[in-house]
Structure formats: C-alpha cells, structure tokens
KOLDOSE-36389 format. One line per 10 residues: number of its first residue (from 1); their letters; for each residue z, x, y of C-alpha. Coordinates in steps of 0.25 Angstrom, whole numbers. Layout:
N
NUM = a = Z X Y; ...
***
This chain:
103
1 = lgktkganvs = 252 248 -295; 259 259 -299; 264 253 -312; 249 249 -315; 244 264 -311; 254 270 -320; 250 260 -331; 236 264 -328; 239 279 -330; 246 277 -342
11 = asvvttasvv = 236 269 -350; 226 279 -345; 234 291 -349; 237 285 -363; 222 281 -363; 217 295 -361; 229 300 -371; 223 291 -381; 208 296 -378; 213 310 -379
21 = tssvvtasvv = 221 308 -392; 208 300 -397; 199 311 -393; 208 322 -400; 209 314 -412; 195 312 -413; 191 327 -409; 202 331 -419; 196 321 -430; 182 327 -426
31 = tvvttasvvt = 188 341 -428; 194 337 -442; 181 331 -448; 173 343 -443; 183 353 -449; 182 344 -462; 166 345 -460; 167 359 -459; 177 361 -470; 169 353 -479
41 = ssvvialvvi = 156 358 -475; 162 373 -477; 167 369 -492; 155 363 -496; 147 376 -491; 157 383 -499; 155 375 -511; 139 375 -509; 142 392 -509; 151 391 -519
51 = tasvvtssvv = 142 383 -530; 129 391 -525; 136 403 -528; 141 398 -542; 128 393 -546; 122 406 -541; 132 414 -549; 129 406 -560; 114 407 -560; 115 422 -558
61 = aasvvitasv = 124 422 -570; 114 414 -578; 103 423 -572; 110 435 -578; 113 429 -592; 99 426 -594; 94 439 -589; 104 445 -597; 100 437 -610; 85 439 -607
71 = vtssvvnasv = 87 455 -605; 95 454 -618; 84 446 -626; 75 455 -621; 81 468 -626; 84 461 -639; 69 457 -640; 65 472 -636; 75 477 -647; 69 468 -657
81 = vttasvvtss = 56 472 -654; 59 487 -654; 67 485 -667; 54 477 -672; 46 488 -668; 54 499 -674; 55 491 -688; 39 489 -688; 37 504 -684; 46 508 -696
91 = vvaasvvtta = 40 499 -706; 26 505 -702; 31 518 -703; 38 516 -717; 24 508 -721; 15 520 -717; 26 530 -724; 26 522 -736; 10 520 -737; 9 536 -734
101 = svm = 19 539 -744; 10 529 -755; -2 536 -751
***
C-alpha cells in the first residue's frame, strides 16, 4: 500500500507539474502573442501617423507652391495691366500733344 500510495503521489506530482508547466507555457505564449499584437498595432499606428504626416506635409507644400504660383501670377497680371495702362496713357498724351501742336 505504501508503494502504491507513493506511486500515486508521484503521478499526482508529475501531473500537477505538467499542468503548471503547460499553464505557464500557455500563459507565456499568450503574453508573447499579446506583446506581438501590441507591437504590431504600435507599428501600424506609427506607420499611419507617419504616412498621414508625410501626406499632410506634401499637401501643405503643394498648397504653398500653388498659392505662391497664383500670387506670382496675380502680381505679374497686375504689373502687365499697370504697364499697359501707363503705355496707353503715354500714347494718348503724345497724341494729344501732337494734335495740339499741329493745331
């Protein structure tokens, strides 16, 4: 009976140890998976944020370039109109002077 009880105790200890080891391994695997999930999630979030930042930066840069282009174009147009106005005025003035001179 002593030997049988000893064998039962040993079997019980081995089983318990096996269950504990299994539980620890499972817990460890779950932790690793969870950690991997968190890391993956963080990487994805970081990539999304970086991508969004780059896209935003590009859009802002493009917007600045377009705005600068429009402003430059407006300034050039205004300059051309002003010059044309000055030239027209000079031509009219010269014409008036010439006419007056002839008269």
